[in-house]
C-alpha positions as CSV (number, residue, x, y, z in Angstrom):
1,M,80.9,-12.0,31.3
2,T,82.2,-13.2,27.9
3,Q,83.5,-16.7,27.3
4,L,85.5,-17.9,24.4
5,T,83.5,-20.0,21.9
6,T,84.6,-23.4,21.0
7,L,86.0,-22.1,17.7
8,D,87.9,-19.3,19.6
9,A,89.4,-21.9,21.9
10,T,90.4,-24.0,18.9
11,F,92.8,-21.4,17.8
12,L,94.4,-21.4,21.3
13,H,94.7,-25.1,21.3
14,A,96.3,-25.1,17.8
15,E,99.4,-23.3,19.0
16,S,102.7,-25.2,19.5
17,G,106.4,-24.6,19.1
18,S,105.9,-24.6,15.4
19,T,102.5,-23.1,14.9
20,Q,101.3,-19.6,16.0
21,A,97.6,-18.7,15.6
22,H,97.6,-15.0,15.3
23,I,96.7,-12.8,12.3
24,A,98.5,-9.6,11.5
25,G,98.7,-6.7,9.1
26,L,101.5,-4.5,7.9
27,G,100.7,-0.9,7.2
28,I,103.0,1.3,5.2
29,L,102.7,5.0,6.3
30,D,103.9,8.4,5.2
31,P,105.1,10.2,8.4
32,S,106.5,13.2,6.6
33,G,103.9,15.5,8.2
34,L,104.7,14.5,11.8
35,P,107.3,16.4,14.0
36,G,110.7,15.2,12.9
37,G,109.0,13.0,10.3
38,R,108.8,10.1,12.8
39,L,105.9,8.1,14.3
40,T,106.7,7.5,17.9
41,V,105.8,4.6,20.2
42,A,104.3,7.1,22.7
43,A,101.9,8.4,20.0
44,V,100.7,4.9,19.1
45,A,100.3,3.9,22.7
46,E,98.3,7.0,23.5
47,L,96.1,6.3,20.4
48,I,95.4,2.9,21.8
49,R,94.7,4.2,25.3
50,E,92.1,6.6,23.9
51,R,90.4,4.1,21.5
52,A,90.8,0.7,23.1
53,H,87.1,0.6,24.0
54,L,86.0,1.2,20.3
55,A,87.6,-2.0,19.0
56,A,85.5,-5.0,18.0
57,R,87.2,-6.9,20.8
58,P,88.4,-4.3,23.3
59,L,92.1,-4.2,23.3
60,R,92.4,-4.2,27.0
61,Q,90.8,-7.7,27.6
62,R,92.9,-10.7,28.7
63,L,92.3,-14.4,29.1
64,V,91.3,-15.9,32.4
65,E,91.6,-19.7,32.6
66,V,89.2,-22.1,34.2
67,P,90.7,-24.3,37.0
68,F,92.1,-27.6,35.7
69,G,91.2,-26.6,32.2
70,L,87.6,-27.9,32.6
71,D,86.1,-25.3,30.4
72,R,87.0,-22.6,27.9
73,P,88.7,-19.5,29.2
74,Y,86.9,-16.2,29.8
75,W,87.7,-12.6,28.8
76,E,88.1,-9.8,31.3
77,D,89.5,-6.3,31.4
78,D,93.2,-6.3,32.4
79,P,93.4,-4.2,35.6
80,D,97.1,-3.5,34.7
81,F,96.5,-2.7,31.1
82,D,99.1,-0.3,29.7
83,P,99.4,0.1,25.9
84,V,103.1,1.0,26.2
85,R,103.7,-2.7,27.2
86,H,102.3,-3.8,23.8
87,V,104.1,-1.4,21.5
88,S,107.8,-1.7,20.4
89,E,109.9,-0.2,17.6
90,V,112.4,-1.6,15.1
91,T,114.8,0.4,12.9
92,L,115.9,-1.3,9.7
93,P,119.5,-0.8,8.6
94,A,120.2,1.1,5.5
95,P,119.0,1.1,2.7
96,G,115.6,0.0,4.3
97,T,114.4,-2.1,1.3
98,D,111.0,-3.9,1.2
99,E,112.9,-7.2,1.4
100,Q,114.6,-6.1,4.6
101,L,111.1,-5.1,5.9
102,A,109.8,-8.6,5.0
103,E,112.6,-10.3,6.9
104,A,111.9,-8.1,10.0
105,V,108.2,-8.8,9.8
106,A,108.8,-12.6,9.4
107,A,110.8,-12.5,12.6
108,L,108.0,-10.7,14.4
109,H,105.3,-12.9,13.0
110,E,106.8,-16.2,14.2
111,R,107.0,-15.0,17.8
112,P,104.1,-16.1,20.2
113,L,101.9,-13.6,22.0
114,D,102.1,-13.3,25.8
115,R,98.9,-15.0,27.1
116,S,99.1,-13.3,30.5
117,R,98.0,-9.9,29.0
118,P,95.7,-8.8,26.1
119,L,96.6,-10.8,23.0
120,W,97.9,-8.1,20.6
121,E,101.2,-6.3,19.8
122,I,102.2,-3.5,17.6
123,A,105.8,-2.8,16.2
124,V,106.6,0.6,14.7
125,V,109.3,0.1,12.0
126,H,111.6,3.0,11.1
127,G,114.3,3.3,8.4
128,L,112.3,2.4,5.3
129,S,113.5,3.7,2.0
130,G,111.7,6.8,0.6
131,G,111.1,8.2,4.1
132,R,108.3,5.7,4.8
133,A,107.4,4.0,8.1
134,A,105.6,0.8,8.8
135,V,103.3,-0.5,11.5
136,Y,103.0,-4.2,12.1
137,V,99.8,-5.1,14.1
138,K,99.4,-8.6,15.5
139,A,96.3,-10.1,17.3
140,H,95.4,-13.6,18.3
141,H,92.9,-15.4,16.2
142,A,91.1,-16.5,19.4
143,A,90.2,-12.8,19.9
144,I,89.3,-11.6,16.4
145,D,88.5,-12.9,13.0
146,G,89.4,-11.2,9.7
147,V,86.3,-9.0,9.7
148,M,86.8,-8.0,13.3
149,A,90.4,-7.1,12.6
150,A,89.2,-4.8,9.9
151,E,86.7,-3.2,12.3
152,T,89.4,-2.8,15.0
153,L,91.6,-1.0,12.4
154,A,88.7,1.2,11.6
155,A,88.4,2.2,15.3
156,L,92.1,3.2,15.3
157,L,92.1,5.1,12.0
158,D,90.7,8.4,10.8
159,L,89.4,9.8,7.5
160,S,91.7,12.8,7.7
161,P,95.0,13.7,9.3
162,E,92.9,15.4,12.1
163,P,91.6,13.0,14.7
164,R,87.9,12.6,15.0
165,E,85.8,13.1,18.1
166,L,85.4,10.0,20.2
167,P,82.5,8.7,22.1
168,A,83.0,8.4,25.8
169,D,84.0,5.1,27.3
170,D,81.1,4.5,29.7
171,A,81.1,0.6,29.7
172,A,81.5,-1.1,33.0
173,P,84.7,-3.1,33.5
174,L,84.3,-6.6,32.2
175,R,85.1,-9.2,34.9
176,A,85.2,-13.0,34.6
177,P,83.4,-15.1,37.1
178,N,85.2,-16.0,40.2
179,P,87.3,-19.2,40.3
180,L,84.7,-21.2,42.2
181,S,82.0,-20.2,39.8
182,R,84.2,-21.0,36.8
183,L,85.0,-24.4,38.3
184,G,81.3,-25.2,39.0
185,T,80.2,-24.2,35.4
186,G,83.1,-26.3,34.0
187,L,82.1,-29.4,36.0
188,L,78.5,-29.0,34.8
189,K,79.5,-28.6,31.2
190,T,81.8,-31.6,31.5
191,A,78.9,-33.8,32.7
192,L,76.6,-32.6,29.9
193,H,79.3,-32.8,27.1
194,P,78.4,-36.2,25.8
195,F,74.9,-35.1,24.9
196,R,76.1,-31.8,23.4
197,A,78.7,-33.7,21.4
198,A,76.2,-36.1,20.1
199,L,74.0,-33.2,18.9
200,S,76.9,-31.6,17.2
201,V,77.7,-34.8,15.3
202,A,74.2,-35.1,14.3
203,R,74.0,-31.5,13.0
204,T,77.3,-32.1,11.1
205,A,76.3,-35.4,9.5
206,P,74.5,-33.9,6.5
207,Y,77.6,-31.8,5.6
208,L,80.5,-34.2,6.3
209,D,81.6,-34.0,2.7
210,E,82.3,-30.3,3.2
211,V,85.0,-31.1,5.8
212,P,88.4,-30.7,4.0
213,G,89.9,-34.2,3.2
214,L,86.7,-36.1,4.0
215,A,85.0,-35.5,0.7
216,A,87.7,-37.5,-1.2
217,L,87.2,-40.5,1.1
218,P,85.1,-43.4,-0.4
219,G,81.6,-43.5,0.8
220,V,81.5,-40.1,2.5
221,A,79.6,-38.4,-0.3
222,R,77.1,-41.3,-0.4
223,V,76.5,-41.2,3.3
224,T,76.0,-37.4,3.4
225,H,73.6,-37.6,0.4
226,A,71.6,-40.3,2.1
227,V,71.4,-38.2,5.3
228,Q,70.3,-35.1,3.3
229,G,67.7,-37.2,1.5
230,A,66.3,-38.5,4.8
231,L,66.0,-34.9,6.0
232,G,64.3,-33.8,2.8
233,R,67.3,-31.8,1.5
234,E,67.9,-33.4,-1.9
235,E,68.3,-30.0,-3.5
236,V,71.6,-29.3,-1.6
237,P,74.4,-29.3,-4.3
238,E,77.1,-31.8,-3.9
239,A,80.5,-30.6,-2.5
240,P,83.5,-30.7,-4.9
241,R,85.1,-34.2,-4.6
242,V,88.8,-33.5,-4.9
243,S,91.8,-34.6,-2.9
244,A,94.7,-32.3,-2.2
245,P,97.8,-33.5,-4.2
246,P,101.3,-33.5,-2.8
247,T,103.2,-30.1,-3.2
248,P,106.4,-28.7,-2.0
249,F,104.5,-26.5,0.5
250,N,102.6,-29.4,2.2
251,G,104.4,-31.2,5.0
252,P,105.4,-30.7,8.6
253,V,105.6,-27.0,9.4
254,G,108.6,-25.6,11.3
255,P,108.8,-22.6,13.7
256,H,110.2,-20.1,11.2
257,R,108.3,-17.9,8.8
258,A,109.0,-16.1,5.5
259,V,106.9,-13.1,4.4
260,A,106.4,-11.3,1.1
261,F,103.9,-8.7,0.0
262,G,102.9,-7.0,-3.3
263,D,100.2,-5.0,-5.0
264,L,97.7,-5.6,-7.8
265,P,95.6,-2.8,-9.4
266,L,92.0,-3.0,-8.5
267,D,90.7,-1.2,-11.5
268,E,92.4,-3.7,-13.8
269,I,91.0,-6.6,-11.9
270,K,87.5,-5.0,-12.3
271,K,88.1,-4.6,-16.1
272,I,89.1,-8.2,-16.4
273,R,86.0,-9.2,-14.5
274,T,83.9,-7.2,-16.8
275,A,85.5,-8.7,-19.9
276,L,85.7,-12.3,-18.8
277,G,82.7,-12.5,-16.5
278,G,82.6,-13.6,-12.8
279,S,83.5,-11.6,-9.7
280,V,86.5,-9.7,-8.4
281,N,87.1,-12.8,-6.2
282,D,87.1,-15.1,-9.2
283,V,89.8,-12.9,-10.8
284,V,91.9,-13.0,-7.6
285,M,91.6,-16.8,-7.3
286,A,92.5,-17.2,-11.1
287,V,95.6,-14.9,-10.6
288,C,96.6,-17.1,-7.6
289,A,96.0,-20.3,-9.6
290,S,98.2,-19.0,-12.5
291,A,101.0,-17.9,-10.2
292,L,101.0,-21.2,-8.3
293,R,101.0,-23.1,-11.5
294,T,104.2,-21.2,-12.7
295,W,105.8,-21.8,-9.2
296,L,105.1,-25.5,-9.1
297,D,106.0,-26.1,-12.9
298,K,109.4,-24.5,-12.3
299,R,110.0,-27.1,-9.6
300,G,108.7,-30.1,-11.6
301,A,105.9,-30.4,-9.1
302,L,102.8,-29.5,-11.2
303,P,100.0,-31.9,-10.2
304,D,97.7,-33.7,-12.6
305,G,94.7,-32.2,-10.9
306,P,93.7,-29.1,-9.1
307,L,95.0,-27.9,-5.8
308,V,92.5,-27.6,-2.9
309,A,92.3,-24.2,-1.4
310,G,90.7,-23.5,1.9
311,V,88.8,-20.2,1.6
312,P,87.7,-18.5,4.9
313,V,84.2,-17.2,4.7
314,S,82.8,-14.7,7.3
315,L,79.4,-15.6,8.7
316,R,78.7,-12.2,10.1
317,R,75.4,-10.6,9.0
318,G,76.2,-7.2,10.1
319,D,72.8,-6.7,11.7
320,A,71.9,-5.6,15.2
321,A,71.6,-9.2,16.4
322,D,75.1,-9.9,15.3
323,E,76.4,-6.8,17.0
324,A,74.7,-7.7,20.2
325,G,75.9,-11.3,20.1
326,D,79.3,-12.6,21.2
327,A,82.3,-11.0,19.7
328,G,84.1,-14.3,19.0
329,N,85.0,-15.8,15.6
330,H,82.2,-16.0,13.1
331,V,84.0,-17.7,10.3
332,S,83.9,-20.9,8.4
333,L,86.0,-22.6,5.7
334,M,85.0,-23.4,2.2
335,S,87.0,-25.9,0.1
336,A,87.4,-25.0,-3.5
337,P,89.5,-26.6,-6.3
338,L,92.2,-24.4,-7.8
339,A,92.8,-25.4,-11.4
340,V,96.6,-25.1,-11.5
341,H,96.6,-28.2,-13.8
342,V,94.9,-26.4,-16.7
343,A,97.4,-25.2,-19.2
344,D,95.3,-22.8,-21.3
345,P,94.7,-19.4,-19.5
346,A,91.1,-19.1,-20.8
347,D,90.2,-22.6,-19.8
348,R,91.9,-22.2,-16.4
349,Y,89.9,-18.9,-15.7
350,A,86.7,-20.7,-16.7
351,A,87.5,-23.6,-14.5
352,V,88.2,-21.3,-11.5
353,R,84.9,-19.5,-12.1
354,E,82.9,-22.8,-12.3
355,D,84.6,-24.3,-9.3
356,M,84.1,-21.2,-7.1
357,E,80.5,-21.0,-8.1
358,R,79.9,-24.6,-7.3
359,A,81.6,-24.3,-4.0
360,K,79.7,-21.2,-3.1
361,R,76.3,-22.8,-4.0
362,R,77.1,-25.7,-1.7
363,F,78.3,-23.4,1.1
364,V,75.1,-21.4,1.0
365,G,73.1,-24.6,1.5
366,S,75.0,-25.4,4.7
367,S,76.3,-22.0,6.0
368,G,79.6,-23.9,6.9
369,V,78.0,-25.3,10.1
370,W,80.6,-28.0,10.4
371,V,83.4,-25.7,11.6
372,R,81.4,-24.5,14.6
373,E,79.9,-27.9,15.4
374,L,83.1,-30.0,15.1
375,S,85.1,-27.6,17.2
376,G,83.1,-28.5,20.2
377,V,83.0,-32.3,19.9
378,V,86.1,-32.9,22.0
379,P,85.6,-32.1,25.7
380,A,87.5,-29.0,26.9
381,P,90.1,-30.7,29.1
382,L,91.2,-32.9,26.0
383,A,90.7,-30.3,23.3
384,G,94.3,-28.9,23.5
385,P,96.2,-32.2,23.3
386,V,93.8,-33.5,20.6
387,A,94.3,-30.4,18.5
388,R,98.1,-30.5,18.8
389,L,98.1,-34.2,18.0
390,A,96.0,-33.7,14.9
391,L,98.3,-30.9,13.7
392,S,101.4,-33.2,14.1
393,V,99.8,-36.3,12.6
394,L,97.6,-35.1,9.7
395,P,100.4,-33.6,7.5
396,G,102.0,-37.1,7.3
397,L,98.8,-38.9,6.2
398,P,98.2,-39.8,2.5
399,V,94.9,-37.8,2.4
400,R,95.6,-34.1,2.8
401,P,92.8,-31.8,4.0
402,M,94.0,-28.9,1.8
403,N,97.0,-27.4,0.1
404,L,96.9,-23.8,1.2
405,I,94.7,-21.0,2.4
406,V,93.6,-18.2,0.1
407,S,91.6,-15.4,1.6
408,N,90.1,-12.2,0.2
409,V,89.0,-9.4,2.6
410,P,87.4,-6.3,1.1
411,G,88.4,-3.0,2.5
412,P,87.7,0.7,2.2
413,Q,88.3,2.4,-1.0
414,F,89.4,5.7,0.4
415,P,92.6,6.9,2.3
416,L,92.9,6.4,6.0
417,Y,95.2,8.0,8.6
418,L,96.9,6.7,11.7
419,C,98.1,9.3,14.2
420,G,98.0,11.9,11.4
421,T,100.0,9.8,8.9
422,R,98.5,8.6,5.7
423,V,98.2,4.8,5.3
424,L,99.7,4.1,1.9
425,A,99.2,0.3,1.9
426,Y,98.0,-2.5,4.2
427,Y,99.2,-6.1,3.8
428,P,97.3,-8.8,5.6
429,L,99.3,-11.7,7.1
430,S,97.8,-14.9,8.4
431,V,98.4,-18.4,9.8
432,V,100.2,-21.5,8.3
433,T,99.8,-24.9,9.9
434,G,100.7,-28.5,8.9
435,V,97.0,-29.1,8.2
436,S,96.2,-26.0,6.2
437,G,99.5,-26.0,4.4
438,G,102.8,-24.2,4.6
439,L,101.6,-21.3,2.5
440,N,98.9,-18.7,3.1
441,I,97.8,-16.0,0.6
442,T,95.6,-13.2,1.9
443,V,94.5,-10.1,0.0
444,F,93.0,-6.9,1.2
445,S,91.6,-4.2,-1.1
446,Y,92.2,-0.7,0.0
447,D,92.0,2.7,-1.7
448,G,92.1,1.3,-5.3
449,T,94.7,-1.4,-4.7
450,V,94.6,-5.1,-3.9
451,H,97.4,-5.6,-1.3
452,V,98.6,-9.2,-1.2
453,G,100.3,-10.7,1.9
454,L,102.1,-14.1,1.8
455,V,103.2,-16.1,4.8
456,S,105.0,-19.4,4.5
457,C,106.9,-21.9,6.5
458,R,110.5,-21.0,5.7
459,D,111.5,-24.6,5.5
460,L,108.9,-25.3,2.8
461,V,108.8,-22.1,0.9
462,P,112.0,-20.0,1.7
463,N,111.3,-17.2,-0.8
464,P,107.6,-16.4,-1.2
465,G,108.6,-13.2,-2.9
466,E,109.0,-15.3,-6.1
467,L,105.2,-15.9,-5.9
468,I,104.6,-12.2,-5.9
469,D,106.5,-11.9,-9.2
470,H,104.4,-14.7,-10.6
471,L,101.2,-12.8,-9.5
472,D,102.3,-9.9,-11.7
473,D,102.8,-12.3,-14.6
474,A,99.4,-13.8,-14.1
475,M,97.8,-10.4,-14.1
476,A,99.5,-9.6,-17.4
477,E,98.2,-13.0,-18.8
478,L,94.6,-12.2,-17.8
479,R,94.9,-8.7,-19.1
480,S,95.9,-9.9,-22.5
481,L,93.1,-12.5,-22.4
482,S,90.5,-9.8,-21.6
483,E,91.8,-7.5,-24.4
484,A,91.8,-10.2,-27.1
């Protein structure tokens, strides 16, 4: 049996009429080699049918609830699984521009997934200009994290137009415990919860200043430093002490989304890294900082200090133990200042490098334990209402946990194929909430290009495509700096 972890369940609890907790990707394809130059729903459904068992979280698994919500749900194989029920198609009106595609994808991205069946959907999009097609893939964050999403894509994709040989599906069907067993386990866990919660709080105490929003509160850093000293951990670096300033994209999040996507050349990013020092991720963060600075300055909303970016970090080790363990989310969140307030490009890049290095040093010292521990402090029957209350109340408080999410997921640097069609680009799309901010920037490197996917609350940032233009300007700025 496989039960959701407390972090997995948190993504379920976070959903409301204005917040959906799924992650997605938009693949751009060249279907010219297919019969009629068209990728069909039947072909995609058959691919899923053949390869569902290869995915990091098998695509045929559905949620099974515990009576009275006394415990976290379980996963089991859906006896009525049919991939055709999960695959749809959309045809764009002429001329099929990227802007039209972004609007169609935004409408798909704001729709919730059906929890009565496996938590994923695919939409095949026809009618793109230049004879292209697109595939929008959506899966719930309760089922997979960013690394697992990449692994699932790898299971569906091939290294050539010809499909590879597949291993047999010899796994026994996964079944959740019967309702009486689930109820009994839930009652036992409820009785033991106060002790488990106390242990989680104790394990979190040395790292409270890593929790977004808490580091800026008076006394928190002093308390955590004292706890670390008592535990003999004086060498742990201090977490950055910054508070998230007000911005136009921080506030209550509505139900509608806006989407934009664009490309950055990976070879140029590597040249900038070589010339200016740092890492590829430092360059990506600096590009985002410069683009956000321009966007905020045009609106007269440039803050006096840095933004606070939440940076997701995978905790997967990639070893046999990890593979044998649960397939739930293994992710934490690192808070990092984003120096949009620094006017000089060279100084801004240096500040981003220094801030990221400091945040990483602190994260290494704690492994982001607070995310896993705090997600289990509230007992299961109350976890949903408490999570939704927090998402509705926190955006209105003077202290903001963060301004936005910026995520960087490395991908393969060679071409891949879906149903015989070459994948030309892949744009990741993620989650926005009132707590994490109404703007999410996720990048994915693939085949020599960094593909950038932006998702925003349409009420707060109605045209995220403007930020894509600013990313290009920011790259030009860093290119000039590296060549000087």
